[in-house]
Structures are given as structure tokens and as C-alpha cells.
N, C-alpha and C positions, 0 to 999 in steps of 0.2 A: 504494499500500500504506500501511501505518501510518507516521505521521510523529511522533506524540507518544504515548508509552506511560506510563500511570500504574501504578506498582508499589507497592502497599501492603506494609508489613512490620510485624511485631510483635516482631521480634528473635529469634523462635524459629528453631531449626535448619531447619525446613521452609520458613519464610518466607525465610530467608537463601538457601536453594537456589533459591527462586523469583526472588529478586533477581538471583542470578547468571545464571539462565536468561533472565530478562527483559532483562538488560543484554546478553547474547550476542545475543538476538534484535534488540534495538535497534541494536547494532553492525552486524549483517548488513543491516538495513533502512535504515541511516543515519538512524535516528530519534533524537529526543531523549527524555529520560526525566524524569518527576517522581516522586520517591520520597515516600511519605507514611506517617507513623505517627500513629495516633489515640490520644490519651490519654482514657481514660474517667474523668471526675471522680468523686471520692468525697466526698460531703457528709454532714456531721453534721446530725442533726435539731435543731430549735430547742431541745429540752430537753437536749441533750448537754452534757457538761461542757467547760469551757475547756481542760482538759488533753487531752481527746479531740480537740478541734478542732486544737490545736497538733500532735498526733501526725499527724492527717490532712494538715495543711499540710506537715509534714516529709516525709510519704510522697509527696505530689505533687511536692515539690522533687526528691526522689530519683528519682522516676519520670521527670520531665522531663530530668534529667541523663543517665539511662540512654538515653532516647529520642534526645537530642542526640548521644550517643556512637554509637549504632547508625546513625543517619542520616549522621553524618560518615564512618563507616567505609564505608558503602554508597556515598556520594558519591565517596570516594577510589577505590573500585573502579571506579566509572563513569568517572572521569577517567583512570585507568590503562588502561581499555578504549577510550578516545577517544570516549566517549559524552557529549554535552552533558547536564547533569543539574541539576535543582533539587531541593532537599530541603525538605519542609514538614512542620510538625506541626499537627495539628488537635485540638481538644478537643470531644468530643461523647459523650453517654451511649450513643448508638447508632453504633458505628464505621462501619457500612455507609452511613449517611446522609452522614457526612463524606467517605467515599471517593467516593461517587457525586457529591456536590456538587463536590469538588475536581476530578474528571475533567471535569465540565461547565464549571466556572469557568475552568479552565486550557486548555480546547480540546483535550483529549486525544481520541484516536480509538480507543484500546484500553486496557483494564484487564487487567493480568497479575497474577494473585493466586494465592496458595497455598491449598490445601484440605487439612485434616487427614484427610479421607475418612471422617468419622464417619457412621454410618448407624444406622438403627433408633432405639431408645430414647435412646441417648446424643445423637444428632443432635436428637431432639425436645426433650430436656431442656436441652441446652446451647445449642441453636440453632447457626447457622452464619453467620458474617459473609459468607463466600463465597456461600452460598445466597441471602442477602438482597441482596448486590450483584447477583447474576444476576437476581433477581426485580425489582429496582428500577432497573436501569440500562438506558438505551436504547442504550448502546454495546456493541460486541463485548467479551466477557470471555474471556480465555484462562486456564484453571485448571491450575495445576501441582500434581502430587501427589508 
């Protein structure tokens, strides 16, 4: 069965429930877990002011701090459940690319990810990281709703 599960999180309530369920599954399977959070960089164009660039840099620092906090909390939950865990952060404009790459690079055999369940126009306009992971990963993907 599965021995190494990648669990992406974005810190949302739904993603945190998927983390909890993914950890429970890993515990039952005696699998290890890699938690990943992807930061999407925000870049100022060449013509933007120095003040805007400073604001964007501050935003990225704040976001990285929040990501580190979420991952640390999830890693603590994994440790409390007795699940071996590694927590990683990736930076990519396309989160699905970072998720699929991390799963492949780390030798994961399952991706357990949350889906907000959007459909219709909202799914088309907003896109879905989960749908893109499903479309681009060769690994099995377990979707939590």
C-alpha cells in the first residue's frame, strides 16, 4: 500500500481537515508524510515604484511567516499522531507544478489534497489546483472535500 503521502495545504479550514484526514490515513498505513505549502510570488513590474516593491517584499515576508507557522502546526500534529513527517515550502507561480514536482522528487506514492468543490463558472474562472494536480500527476491522488 502507500508508504509516503504528500499532503499539500494552504492553511484554509478545508485544507486543514484534509491534513488531519491524511495524517490519520498515514497512521493507519504506517506511512510517512511530506507536508507542502506553495507560496505564489508577487512581483512588481519594472516600472513600479520603490515603495510598491518594498510593500510586496513585506507581504512575502509575512506570507512566509504564516506558511512556516501552518507547517509547524501540522508537523506537530503529525508527531502527536506518531507519523514521520517532513514539512517543505515551495515557491512557484503555479502551485500544482510545485506539488507534482515535490511528490516526484521525494518519492511519494500518493497525493492527498483538499478540493473546494467549485464547479461551473467559478471553477472555470478560478481554476483548481486540485484539478490541475489530477491532470498532471502520474501518481494516485486522493481528494478530500
